[in-house]
C-alpha positions as CSV (number, residue, x, y, z in Angstrom):
1,M,23.1,17.9,-26.1
2,E,24.5,20.2,-23.4
3,A,21.3,22.3,-23.6
4,C,19.1,19.2,-22.9
5,R,21.3,18.2,-20.0
6,S,21.2,21.7,-18.5
7,S,17.4,21.9,-18.9
8,K,16.9,18.4,-17.4
9,Q,19.2,19.3,-14.5
10,S,17.3,22.5,-13.9
11,N,14.0,20.6,-13.9
12,V,15.3,18.2,-11.3
13,T,16.7,21.0,-9.2
14,S,13.4,22.9,-9.3
15,Y,11.5,19.7,-8.4
16,G,13.8,19.0,-5.5
17,T,13.5,22.6,-4.2
18,T,9.7,22.6,-4.5
19,T,9.4,19.3,-2.8
20,V,11.7,20.3,0.1
21,A,9.9,23.6,0.6
22,I,6.5,21.8,0.9
23,I,7.9,19.0,3.0
24,T,9.5,21.6,5.3
25,L,6.1,23.3,6.0
26,E,4.4,19.9,6.7
27,V,7.3,18.7,8.9
28,F,7.4,21.7,11.1
29,A,3.6,21.7,11.5
30,G,3.7,18.0,12.4
31,M,6.6,18.4,14.7
32,W,4.9,21.3,16.5
33,I,1.6,19.4,17.2
34,N,3.5,16.2,18.3
35,A,5.9,18.3,20.5
36,F,2.8,19.8,22.1
37,L,1.3,16.4,22.7
38,V,4.5,15.1,24.3
39,C,5.0,18.2,26.4
40,V,1.4,18.1,27.8
41,L,1.7,14.4,28.6
42,C,5.2,14.9,30.2
43,I,3.8,17.7,32.4
44,A,0.9,15.5,33.5
45,W,3.4,12.7,34.2
46,V,5.4,15.0,36.5
47,K,2.3,16.2,38.3
48,K,0.6,12.8,38.7
49,K,3.8,10.8,38.8
50,T,2.1,8.2,36.7
51,L,0.5,7.7,33.3
52,N,-2.4,5.5,32.3
53,S,-2.1,3.1,29.4
54,N,-3.7,5.5,26.9
55,E,-1.3,8.3,27.8
56,K,1.7,5.9,27.6
57,I,0.8,5.0,24.0
58,L,0.1,8.6,23.1
59,L,3.4,9.7,24.6
60,L,5.5,7.1,22.7
61,L,3.4,7.8,19.5
62,G,4.2,11.5,19.8
63,C,7.9,10.9,20.4
64,S,8.2,8.5,17.5
65,R,6.4,10.8,15.1
66,F,8.4,13.8,16.2
67,C,11.7,11.9,15.6
68,Y,10.4,10.4,12.3
69,L,9.6,13.8,10.9
70,C,12.9,15.2,12.1
71,F,15.1,12.5,10.6
72,S,13.0,12.2,7.4
73,W,13.3,15.9,6.8
74,V,17.1,15.8,7.1
75,Y,17.2,12.7,4.8
76,K,15.0,14.4,2.1
77,F,16.8,17.7,2.4
78,L,20.2,16.0,1.9
79,S,18.9,13.7,-0.9
80,F,17.4,16.6,-2.9
81,I,19.7,19.5,-2.1
82,Y,23.1,18.0,-1.0
83,P,23.1,14.4,-2.2
84,N,26.9,14.1,-2.1
85,Y,26.8,14.4,1.7
86,L,24.9,11.1,1.9
87,Y,27.9,9.3,0.6
88,V,30.0,10.2,3.6
89,P,30.6,6.9,5.5
90,T,27.7,6.0,7.8
91,I,25.6,9.1,7.1
92,L,23.4,7.3,4.6
93,Q,23.2,4.1,6.7
94,L,22.2,6.1,9.9
95,A,19.7,8.2,8.0
96,V,18.0,5.1,6.5
97,F,18.0,3.3,9.8
98,F,16.4,6.1,11.9
99,Q,13.8,6.9,9.2
100,A,12.8,3.2,8.9
101,F,12.8,2.6,12.7
102,F,10.7,5.6,13.7
103,N,8.4,5.1,10.7
104,H,7.5,1.6,11.8
105,C,7.3,2.7,15.4
106,N,4.7,5.2,14.3
107,L,2.7,2.6,12.5
108,W,2.8,0.0,15.3
109,F,2.1,2.5,18.1
110,S,-0.9,3.8,16.1
111,A,-2.2,0.2,15.7
112,C,-1.7,-0.3,19.5
113,L,-3.8,2.8,20.2
114,C,-6.6,1.6,17.9
115,G,-6.6,-1.8,19.5
116,F,-6.6,-0.3,23.0
117,Y,-9.6,1.9,22.2
118,C,-11.4,-1.1,20.8
119,I,-10.8,-3.3,23.8
120,K,-11.6,-0.6,26.4
121,I,-14.7,0.8,24.8
122,A,-16.4,-2.0,22.9
123,N,-18.7,-4.4,24.7
124,F,-18.7,-8.1,23.9
125,K,-19.7,-11.1,26.0
126,S,-16.9,-13.3,24.8
127,R,-14.7,-14.7,27.5
128,F,-11.6,-13.9,25.5
129,F,-12.6,-10.3,25.0
130,I,-13.5,-9.9,28.7
131,Y,-10.1,-11.4,29.6
132,L,-8.4,-8.8,27.3
133,K,-10.4,-6.0,28.8
134,V,-9.2,-7.0,32.3
135,K,-5.6,-7.6,31.3
136,I,-5.1,-4.9,28.6
137,D,-3.4,-2.4,31.0
138,R,-0.8,-5.0,31.9
139,M,-0.4,-6.0,28.3
140,V,0.2,-2.4,27.0
141,P,3.9,-2.2,28.0
142,W,4.6,-5.6,26.3
143,L,2.8,-4.5,23.2
144,L,4.8,-1.3,23.0
145,L,8.0,-3.3,23.6
146,G,7.1,-5.7,20.9
147,S,6.3,-2.9,18.5
148,G,9.7,-1.3,19.2
149,A,11.4,-4.7,18.5
150,L,9.6,-5.1,15.2
151,A,10.5,-1.6,14.2
152,L,14.1,-2.2,15.2
153,A,14.3,-5.3,13.1
154,V,13.2,-3.3,10.0
155,G,15.7,-0.6,10.9
156,I,18.6,-3.0,11.1
157,I,17.7,-4.6,7.8
158,A,17.4,-1.1,6.2
159,Y,20.8,-0.2,7.6
160,D,22.3,-3.4,6.1
161,V,20.7,-2.7,2.7
162,A,22.0,0.8,2.7
163,D,25.5,-0.5,3.7
164,K,25.8,-2.6,0.5
165,P,28.4,-1.4,-2.0
166,H,26.0,-0.8,-4.9
167,C,24.0,1.6,-2.7
168,N,27.0,3.9,-2.3
169,N,27.9,4.0,-6.0
170,S,29.6,7.3,-6.6
171,N,28.1,7.4,-10.2
172,S,24.7,8.1,-8.8
173,T,25.6,11.2,-6.8
174,G,24.3,13.7,-9.4
175,Q,22.0,16.6,-8.3
176,G,18.6,15.2,-7.4
177,N,19.4,11.7,-8.7
178,F,20.0,10.1,-5.4
179,G,17.1,7.7,-5.9
180,T,19.0,5.9,-8.7
181,A,21.2,4.3,-6.1
182,Y,18.3,2.1,-5.2
183,I,17.7,0.6,-8.7
184,K,19.0,-2.8,-7.7
185,M,17.4,-2.9,-4.3
186,D,14.1,-4.3,-5.3
187,K,15.8,-7.0,-7.3
188,H,18.5,-8.2,-4.8
189,F,16.9,-7.2,-1.5
190,F,13.4,-8.6,-1.8
191,P,13.4,-10.0,1.8
192,S,13.8,-6.5,3.2
193,F,10.9,-5.2,1.1
194,F,8.8,-8.2,2.1
195,L,9.4,-7.6,5.8
196,A,8.5,-3.9,5.5
197,G,5.4,-4.8,3.5
198,F,4.4,-7.4,6.0
199,E,4.6,-5.0,8.8
200,Y,2.6,-2.4,6.8
201,A,-0.1,-4.9,6.2
202,A,-0.2,-6.3,9.7
203,S,-0.5,-2.9,11.4
204,F,-3.1,-1.9,8.8
205,M,-5.2,-5.1,9.5
206,A,-5.0,-4.3,13.2
207,V,-6.5,-0.9,12.6
208,I,-9.2,-2.3,10.3
209,F,-10.3,-5.0,12.8
210,S,-10.4,-2.5,15.7
211,A,-12.6,-0.1,13.7
212,V,-14.9,-2.9,12.5
213,F,-15.4,-4.3,16.1
214,L,-16.1,-0.8,17.4
215,L,-18.6,-0.2,14.7
216,F,-20.4,-3.4,15.4
217,S,-20.3,-2.7,19.2
218,L,-21.8,0.8,18.6
219,W,-24.5,-0.5,16.3
220,R,-25.5,-3.2,18.8
221,H,-25.5,-0.6,21.6
222,K,-27.8,1.7,19.7
223,R,-30.3,-1.1,19.2
224,K,-30.4,-1.8,22.9
225,M,-30.8,1.9,23.7
226,Q,-33.8,2.2,21.3
227,T,-35.9,0.3,23.8
228,K,-34.9,2.5,26.7
229,S,-35.9,6.1,27.4
230,M,-32.9,6.8,29.6
231,K,-29.8,8.1,27.8
232,D,-26.7,6.0,28.3
233,L,-23.7,8.0,29.3
234,S,-21.3,5.6,27.5
235,M,-22.9,6.6,24.1
236,D,-20.8,9.8,24.0
237,A,-17.7,7.9,24.6
238,H,-18.6,5.5,21.8
239,I,-19.3,8.3,19.4
240,R,-16.1,10.2,20.3
241,A,-14.0,7.1,19.9
242,M,-15.7,6.1,16.7
243,K,-15.1,9.6,15.1
244,S,-11.4,9.3,16.1
245,I,-11.1,5.7,14.8
246,L,-13.0,6.3,11.6
247,S,-11.0,9.4,10.7
248,F,-7.9,7.5,11.5
249,L,-9.0,4.6,9.4
250,V,-9.5,6.8,6.3
251,M,-6.1,8.5,6.8
252,Y,-4.4,5.2,7.6
253,S,-5.9,3.6,4.5
254,I,-4.5,6.4,2.3
255,N,-1.2,6.2,4.1
256,F,-1.0,2.5,3.6
257,V,-1.6,2.9,-0.1
258,C,1.1,5.6,-0.2
259,L,3.6,3.3,1.7
260,V,3.0,0.5,-0.8
261,L,3.3,2.8,-3.7
262,S,6.5,4.3,-2.3
263,M,8.0,0.8,-2.4
264,V,6.8,0.4,-6.1
265,Y,8.1,3.8,-7.1
266,V,11.4,3.6,-5.1
267,T,13.6,4.0,-8.2
268,K,11.5,6.8,-9.8
269,K,12.1,10.4,-9.0
270,G,10.7,13.6,-10.3
271,N,7.2,12.5,-11.4
272,F,3.9,13.7,-10.1
273,M,3.0,10.4,-8.4
274,T,6.0,10.3,-6.2
275,F,5.5,13.9,-5.3
276,L,1.9,13.2,-4.1
277,I,3.1,10.1,-2.2
278,V,5.8,12.1,-0.4
279,V,3.4,15.0,0.4
280,F,0.8,12.8,2.0
281,Q,3.3,10.7,3.9
282,Y,4.6,13.8,5.7
283,T,1.0,15.1,6.3
284,F,-0.2,12.0,8.0
285,P,1.8,12.1,11.3
286,G,0.8,15.7,12.1
287,L,-2.8,15.4,10.9
288,H,-3.6,12.3,12.9
289,S,-2.0,13.7,16.0
290,L,-4.2,16.8,15.6
291,V,-7.3,14.5,15.4
292,L,-6.1,12.7,18.6
293,V,-5.7,16.0,20.4
294,F,-9.2,17.2,19.5
295,S,-10.7,13.8,20.4
296,N,-9.3,14.2,23.9
297,P,-11.1,16.9,26.0
298,K,-8.1,17.7,28.2
299,L,-5.7,18.0,25.3
300,E,-8.2,20.0,23.3
301,K,-8.7,22.4,26.2
302,T,-5.0,22.8,26.6
303,L,-4.4,23.4,22.9
304,L,-7.1,26.1,22.7
305,K,-5.4,28.0,25.5
306,F,-2.3,28.5,23.2
307,L,-4.3,29.5,20.1
308,P,-4.6,33.3,19.6
309,L,-8.2,32.8,18.3
310,E,-9.4,31.6,21.7
311,R,-7.8,34.6,23.4
312,C,-9.4,37.0,21.0
313,V,-12.9,35.4,21.6
314,K,-12.4,35.7,25.4
315,R,-11.4,39.3,25.2
316,K,-14.4,40.2,23.1
317,V,-16.7,38.4,25.5
318,C,-15.2,40.3,28.5
319,M,-15.4,43.7,26.7
320,S,-19.0,43.1,25.8
């Protein structure tokens, strides 16, 4: 009996150590690319003393992803390596609050960015769409404020859920078994799961509609250009935006599935499915930010200046 317990505990410990090691690599890579995005935009803000709507969304998106990765890494590190520390008063509640808040900020700011691209680039003759195209720059601050308010609501509910007595049960503080503290959450706190799932679905639908409208606009634009011999300069903007939106749509779809599955498997730890879910969830913030950087010529040029490969190529060209 003791041998079975020791082997089971060693398996849980090795699983936690492996998961934390992989998450650490993903988190620091994601934090680096988002920190780069924030720093470049802040420098541009200081130089120009103003930011356009696109840069405002990117700045808040980079900040939210950086903070989400930071707090999520601390939360996972403690839950797998030092679970007992999470039962110190308010540590668990604050960790859950900040993780939920910045996660939903990330999702809503991403949806705002997709919607902004759609309204700015797509061409429709609808009066409502023309009105949105004219007013979108004024609407962006309110959209960002509303996104933050929705994320704050989820964070407060998550804090309240984590503050319940059964979530701080000292019987579930075993090594790597912190997830067992959530066994009753899906039974007694369905409204919190429903609100989180609703925001996941709403932000996901916003991304889908933005991508579909952009696809339709590009297809109709190509049909018009087939009858003309002159090349339209806006075609490059359409293609660049569509590549960014479509790549984001694929990643966002996988991320949405992982978010839903993480709610389903919230009480299960140590299996391969939860491992894959966690791995992709921490890959998404850094990977999509990298796509955004390479879809922006100014950010791409700035990033290449910091890469050693670019310097080596320049040196070889100069020597030759």
